[in-house]
C-alpha positions, -999 to +999 in steps of 0.1 A: +000+000+000+028+024+010+046+015-022+015+023-043+011+057-026+048+065-034+041+056-070+011+079-071+030+108-055+059+103-079+036+102-109+018+134-097+052+151-092+062+142-128+029+154-141+032+188-124+067+192-137+056+184-172+026+207-170+045+237-157+073+229-182+048+231-211+033+263-198+067+279-195+076+267-230+044+282-244+053+317-230+090+316-239+087+298-273+052+305-285+060+300-322+075+266-316+047+254-294+020+266-318+037+250-348+046+217-334+027+210-302-004+226-316-006+198-342-015+174-314-028+195-286-054+222-295-047+239-261-016+255-276-033+270-306-038+304-289-038+333-313-035+361-287-003+351-270+013+381-252+047+371-265+036+366-301+047+394-324+048+400-361+075+381-379+101+405-393+128+396-418+162+403-404+184+421-429+222+414-426+243+445-420+267+454-448+297+477-444+302+506-468+340+502-467+344+477-495+322+498-518+347+526-517+367+511-545+380+539-569+410+527-589+443+543-598+432+553-633+399+567-619+417+595-601+454+599-613+446+623-641+422+643-621+449+645-594+476+656-618+453+683-632+453+699-597+490+697-591+506+728-576+537+727-598+565+704-608+568+670-590+589+675-559+621+655-558+631+660-522+619+679-491+641+709-499+619+717-528+588+720-506+597+753-491+592+776-522+557+762-528+548+767-491+560+803-493+539+808-524+509+793-505+505+766-531+511+741-504+495+744-469+511+730-437+488+705-421+488+705-383+468+683-359+435+698-350+404+691-329+390+668-356+421+649-368+456+640-356+486+639-380+505+607-373+543+604-372+552+606-409+581+585-422+574+585-459+555+618-465+554+654-454+525+673-437+515+694-467+484+695-490+470+719-516+444+743-503+415+724-517+427+691-503+430+707-468+395+719-470+383+684-479+403+669-449+388+695-426+353+688-438+358+650-434+369+656-398+339+679-390+313+656-405+328+626-389+325+642-354+290+655-361+279+619-366+293+610-332+278+639-312+251+618-295+274+589-287+299+582-260+326+584-287+319+621-295+350+642-303+370+611-314+395+621-340+407+606-373+443+596-377+460+610-408+488+586-418+502+600-451+501+632-471+525+648-496+552+625-509+584+633-529+601+612-555+627+604-529+602+592-503+583+571-529+615+553-539+622+546-503+586+534-498+587+511-528+615+491-513+591+482-484+558+482-501+553+466-535+519+482-539+534+517-540+535+533-574+562+556-588+536+579-603+515+585-572+487+610-565+505+617-532+530+636-554+504+662-563+495+673-527+459+663-534+459+630-515+460+618-479+455+584-461+432+580-431+436+550-408+405+528-405+419+505-377+430+532-353+414+564-340+423+591-315+404+602-284+395+638-279+420+663-266+429+658-229+413+624-227+432+591-228+411+563-240+418+528-254+391+519-279+377+484-279+375+465-311+338+470-313+343+508-310+370+508-337+346+489-360+319+514-353+342+544-359+354+528-391+319+525-404+311+561-395+342+572-413+333+551-443+298+566-443+313+601-442+336+594-471+308+578-491+286+609-487+314+632-499+322+609-527+286+609-539+288+647-540+319+645-563+341+659-536+366+631-536+378+597-548+382+570-521+399+536-521+395+512-492+430+498-487+431+463-470+469+458-466+477+494-455+446+496-432+436+530-445+412+549-467+432+564-496+414+598-503+420+620-533+405+655-537+383+657-568+381+687-591+351+687-614 
């Protein structure tokens, strides 16, 4: 008799566990319960489940970066058309063009930081500088309502001379002897490294870097569509190669 009572209690215990398990499954996975369990148990065919919502198709996110794919022959002639003078052979030849204001010295600002330059010099034509300033301002405007506001772009390369290009070609096979960097119309912006605002030391997480990269790509894409620039997404050099466009 005692053994029979134990069996009854145990059976009742299993029934209660199963019952509450089904109820919990219904509220946490209503679609599954209605589709499968509903075939056999009409109880689960409830149309007004509080957890049931409209099915929405999830669209996969696609970065703009790979779409910024202007090629060398797209921009080299446009860049040469804007050149400030003869191609500079070495750094000593920069000074006369700077004094004539055909080349503008590029200093770090509140919207971008000029990196340590080993194969270029911090000079651009006036129009290219305006483009760089606008990119920095638009980039920061897109971040104003985020905790990354005032983050700055890192400028990694600007004006090159024939001497620096020869030196660079020894290290980088992708470098070209006839480069738009020779014309002062071109600069490179890092897409894997950004700079915190003035006076704030911050190490960005990979997720933050990815987000800032997408914001920069969006900024460049908008200016590209307005015929302000050519842009190439560089994989190996981890930068956006940006060329001022003259229409």
